[in-house]
N, C-alpha and C positions, 0 to 999 in steps of 0.2 A: 259661173263661164271660167272656160278652160280656152287656154291659151294655142294658140295653133302648133306653136312647138312645141309645146309639154303634150302635145296629143301626138304629132311625129316624133317624137320620145315614147312614152307610152308606150304604141304600137309595139313597139320592134321587141322583138325578144330577150331576153334581159341576159342572157349570155354574151349576147354579142349587142348591144344596147348603144349608141353613139347619138351627142344632140349635135341634132342637123345643125349647118351653115347654113343660115336666109339670109335673105336682105332684112335690114334693120325694118323698114314700115310692116314688114309682115309677122315678126316679133312680136308685136304685143295684139295680133289680131285675134280675137276671140270666138270662139266657139259660145252660140249662143245654146243649146242642146244637143243631145246625142239620143237620135231615136232608132230605131227598128221597123219602122211602121212610115210605111211614104203617104201616108194618111196626114200622119204627125207633126210634115216636113214646114218649120215655122224659117223667118229670112234667120237665115245667117246659123243654121244647123248643121246638125252632121249626119249623115244619113248613111246606116250599117246594112248593108248589101249580102244578109242570111238567103242560104240556098236550105230550099226546105221541100217536103214530098212534093208540094200541092204548087210550089211557087218559089221565085227565084226574084230576090230584092232587085238584082243587073236589070230585070226586065222591066224596071221602073224610072231608071236615072233620069229618064226624057223629063217626067214628071217632077222628078225632085227638083231638077234643075231649073223647072219653071216655078215653083214655089218658093225659090229665094236662097234655096240653101248654100251655104258657105263651100262645100262637096261629100265626098262620098267615100267611106271606104269599102274597096272593093277586092276583089279576088285577081292577083296577076294574069293570069292566065286568060281564064275567061274575058278581061276587057283587051287582054293582047290579040284577042282572034277577034274581037268586034271592032275593033275602032275604025274603020270603016263606016260599021252601023252607024258608031254614036257622033261622026260628023256629021250625017245625015240628022239624026234626029235630036242630037239638043240646039236648044237654040240661045245658045250659050258659047260665048270660045273655051275649050275645055284644056287641063294637058292629065297628067299621069305622073303622080311624084312617087320617088321611092324616098320613105322617111328617113332612111339612114343617113340622106345627103341634104335634101332640099333642094337643089340645085335650079331646078325647072322654074321654081317660084320669079329666079329674076325676070321671067318675060310676060309675066301672070298681071294680070290686072286686078283690079275689085270686079270686077265683072265676069273674071274667068273661074268655071266652074273645075275644084281641085279633086283629082281621084286620088286617093292615097292609097296605092298599089301594096297588096303584103297576101300570105302566102293564104292563109285562111283571116276571113272575117268576124268570124267568133270568137277564134282566141285572139286575136289582135283587141278586142272590143273587150275580151275578161283583161288582158295585160294592161289593158288602159287602166280599167277602175280598178285594178290593182293599186298600180301605181297612183296613181293618185288619191285612194285609201290612206295609201302611206305619209302623204305628204299634209294631214289632219286628224285630227284627234278627236271627236264626239265620241261620247260615248254608242255606241252599237247597242239592239236592241235585237237579237234572234227571237221571234215566233214560228212554232213551228205545230202540227197536230195532225191529227185524220177529220177535223170539221172545225169550222170558229174561228180559222186563223186571222180572216182578215177585218170579223168584227170586232175580233180581240183588238187586230190591231188600229184600229180606230179610236178605239176606248181606250187603249192604253197611249195614242198621239195627243188623246182630246186634253188625258189628264197631263203628261209631260208642258205640255206648250202652252199650260198655268205659270210654268216658271225656266221655262228652258224654248230656244231656238230651237224648234224638232221639224226636223224631216222624216217624212212617211212616205212607201211603199204607194204607188197608184193601185187604185183599184185592187186588184188578185195578184198585182206582182211579183212574182216568186221564184223566177225559173232562175236557170244557167245565162237565159241572154234578158230578164229584165230584171233581173236585183244587180248587175252588173249598169246599167243605164238609171238604175234607183242611187246607185253610188256615185256614178257620174254629177247626181244633182245636187253632191255635197258642195258648200263652199267653206269657208273659214268662219261664216259667224253662228254656222249650225254647231250646237252642243250638245245633241243627240238626234240621235238615227233610229228610227221604227221600221223593224224591214219582215218581210215574209218570210219565209222559206219552205219552199213547196218540198216534193219527194215522185218524184217516176219509177228510181231505180234507186236500190245501195248504192253509198257513196255520193248521192250527190249532195243530198245534206252537207256534207263534211266539206263537200267541194264550195257549197257555198260561204259554210261557215272559212274555211281559207281567202273566199274572197273580202268579203264583208268583215271579219274579225270583230263580234262581237264578244260584250264582258257581262252583258245577260243573255241567258237565252231561257227562254218562257216554253213549255209544253206543255199543251192545253188537257189532250186525252189523246188512246189509240184504240182504234176502230176498225173497221174492215175495210172502207175509203183505201182503195187499188187493192186488196186481195188478191183481185185478175191479175196482177204482175208480179206481186212480190210472196202468192202462196198461202201463207200463214200470219197471222195477227200477231206472233211471236219474230218474225222475220220485218214485217211495220215495225213495230214497236225497238226492232234493232237500227232500223234507219232512222227512227226520228229520237233516236241516242244519239245519233253522230254530230247531235245541237250541242249536248251539255257535254260530248265528252270532249266537243274543239275549244271548252272554254279554260280561258286561264286560269291559273289558284287567284289572282287576286280577283275573280269574277264571280257571278255569284245565280245559279241554277236555280228558277223558279218553278217550280212541280207541284200537278195536282192530286192532292192526296187523298181525293175521294176514288182516284183510277189509278188500280193498282199495279198492269204497268210500268204508270207515268213514276208511282211515287219509288218502286224501285230502280229508277234512273238515279239516283241519292248517291246509288255507289260506284257510281260508271263515269263519275266527273272528280276530279282535282278539285273545283271552284268551291264556296260554299253554299249551301243550300238552304230557300226556303219555300214551306212547304205550306197550300193555301188549300183551303174545304171548307166542309160541313161540319166537321166534329173536332173538339178540342187539340183531338192530340197534333195538329195540324198549328203550323207557327199562327199563322192567318185566317180566322175562321168566322163566322157565319151562323146563325141562329135566329126564333123568332124571326122567320118568314116571311113576306108578304104577297100574294101577288094579285094585281091589283088588274089585271085585266088590261088597257091597253091602255092603262095609264099608272101602269109604272109598276115597278117593287120597293117592297123597303123590307129590308135588314137590319139587323145589327152586327156591325164588325168588332170581332175581338181583337187585339192583337199586346203582346205583353200585357200587362197592368191597365189597358186601357180597352176602354170600347163605348161605340159612338153607334146611332141612330141612324141610318140615313133611309130616305127616300128618292128615290134617282126616276131617270123615265123612260130605262130599259126596259124593256117588254119580256115577259118569261120569267119562269123561274129559274131556266136555265140563266141568263143574263148574271143573276149573281156570283157563279161561277168569272166568268167574263169583268166583274166589277174588281174581285176580289184580287183579279190576276193586274189587272191595271192599278190599284189599290198597293200592291205589294210590291211593282215596280217606280212606283215613285216612292216607298218607304228609302225602298235598294238607295235611290237618287238622290236620299233625303231633305224632299219636301216637305213640308205641313200639311196635315190634317186639313184646314181649311184650304188650300190649294187643289190638294187632290178632290176633295168632297165638291169644290166648285166645277172641277175638268166631269168628273162622272157628271154632275148634272147638266152637261151638253147637251141638247137635246139634236144634235145632228148626226150623233155618234150612230143612233138607231140606224145601219147601212141596208142589213139587205132585207131588214122583215119590214115590207110599207104598210102603211092599210090605204084603204081608197075606196074611195067612194063607189059603186058598184050600180046598177041599172036594179029599177024595180025596188029604189033606195036599200041595197044592202051594203055590207061593208064586206071589200075583199083585203083579203090578208095575203099579200101576195110574199108567200115566202120561193121565191119559185127559183131563185139561182143556182140552187142548189141542192144534192138530198144525200143522204146518210139514214140508217134507222134510229143513229140516236139527237138526231140532227128535228127527224120525223115527229118522234115521239115525243121533244120538246113542244115542239109545232102544237102537234096533239094538242099535250099539258093546258098550251095556250088558251086554245079552241074550246074545252072543254070548262074555262072557269069561267066563260064569258055569257051573259044574259041571251037569250033568243035563236032562234031555227039556228043549229050548226051543222053547217054541210061540208066537207073535208071531200075535195079535189085532187087525186092522189094519182100520180106518175109514176114512172120506172124510176130504180135509184141503181143506177149502174155501177162497175167494176168492185162490184161484192162479192167473184167468183167463187167460192165453195159455201160462201154464205149468203148466196144471193135469195134461195127459194126461204128460208127460216126468214133475212130478215125483212124479207118482204112481209109472210106472215105473224113476223113480231107488232107491224106498225098493223096490219090489220088487225091484229085483237085490239090493239090502243082503241082503234076507230070505232069498234063495235061500243066503248065502253064510255066514248066523250062526242059521239055525234049522232046525228036526226035521218043525215044520208048521205051518201056516200057516192061518189063518180068516180070512177080509176079508168086510168085510159093507159093502152102499153101492154105488150103481152109480159110483162111483169109484173105488174100493178093487177092482174088478174091472179095474182096469188094473196094480194092484200083482200080483193072485194070473198073469192071464195074463203078466207078467215076470219074475213068479218060477219060473214054468214053462222059459218062454223060456229061463231062466240056469241050467239043469238040474233044477230044485226038480222029485221026482217027484211027479206030477198026480193022484196017489192022498194025500200031504201036501198036499194044496190044496183045502181046503175053500171055499166061495164061496158065501153067504145073504142073504137078501131082508133080515131083520131082526135088531135084537140080541138077542130071546127064540129064534130061531135059536141062534143064535151060544151061549145061558147052556146051551139044550139039549146043544149037541155037548161042550162043559165038561165039563157034569157025568157026562157017558155019557165019556169018554176019561182024565178025570187022573187022577194020584195019586203015591203019594208020590214026592220027588224033581225035581220036574214043577216048571216057571218061565213063567208066562205072562205077556206083556209086551201090554199094553190102551193102547191109542193111535189114538187119530181126535179132528178136529174138537168141540170145545166144540157145536156145532148139532148133534151125532148122536151126541148122549148118549149115549156108553159109559161113562158112569160105572155106567150103570143095569146094566151085564154087571158090572164091580165088586160092584156090592151083591149082584148076585143069587147071583155065585160064592164069596161072602167065606164065610168059616167064622162061624157067633155063637160071642161073648165065652165061652160057657159050653163051647160045646165045642171050645176052646184050651185044651191040656194043656202 
């Protein structure tokens, strides 16, 4: 938790920052959590009122106050213009506070809703996160990559949690807004923080690294995700490399040796480098890989003069790289193999890909969270390892830029190799269907539809016991709706 006095100090610009003079009974008053979504407000939380293209957090101040928040970080000019409206909307007394002095608190009671006035709430949030981070000394692990950041974060945190008090980002919190709110959850008890770092434009990962100050930086891969915004794979690689460029000399860059663009980042960091991969040229490498379908994976891990044969609940051959990243991070932080292996065997870390019972006695492989060519190929490889009728439901992959058509066609070729039935939904997914037919898949087994509801209708008519259905597409095409519609209700599962 944060003390209110430190919030008032931390949100101020660093060059003019001064400790406010506030009444003694307010000095130990604590903020339970800092949130930017009014739906996540808990008692004594501090809400950050952000203004975006679609919505403005200042419009939800009444809801926030009613939910028991201590106060909100607001844009001074907006609140000053709306004071009469706030008098009517807020069901609690409220005051507008200048964080540099806090004099207004002398008239406040425990019911008073505190509006902390700043020029820009987002910048103030980021300043507060930097200030708070500098008061603490956890080992921060930063993770970036075109695909797999969240799954990697979950497995790394599960391993490190076997020895260290570990904080990890919630869900896919990896932006200029959500990384600061994660940092503000740090306490003196935390020994390690595992943070995702996303990228929307050049310079963003460098900015996030400046906030979080990671000592360990992990780059999983470089692919065409976000190609539409950055224009080239080389530009994406350059942006991802900002993480390792930001590491201190006593830090460690953990790099995927099997991705040539990631491997080359070793030349762009002052930190030590640990490479992982599937060849003996890597520092940590795996062989004897065995995918056991939905039962997990097995492989032999090699590090220096040691080797360990591992059987893990992670699903799919691509999960070997995820496991190697977690092993590498544990080794860098001095963990023993017993604790590392124990963390890897945590079955709760299989985050993105779920197996759920479907209608007609089928099994649904729910990988609908997001999609890129590389992750789609990995999911199709898993599908191909299963015994039964294999059905691929493929949706559009977004933000591929100039690689859009070829990326979809690449997936279509793989579908033809592993699936007996293909259903495609969306204008881009038509390329998957076309390429699957060109690659030899029977046209009668390829269905192209316009809407997710059409997919649901088709599946409900065709599914039977022993079928496996992979559902895969970008988050923007909402294929989780398909999974929800064809999933058996708990009372139907015996």
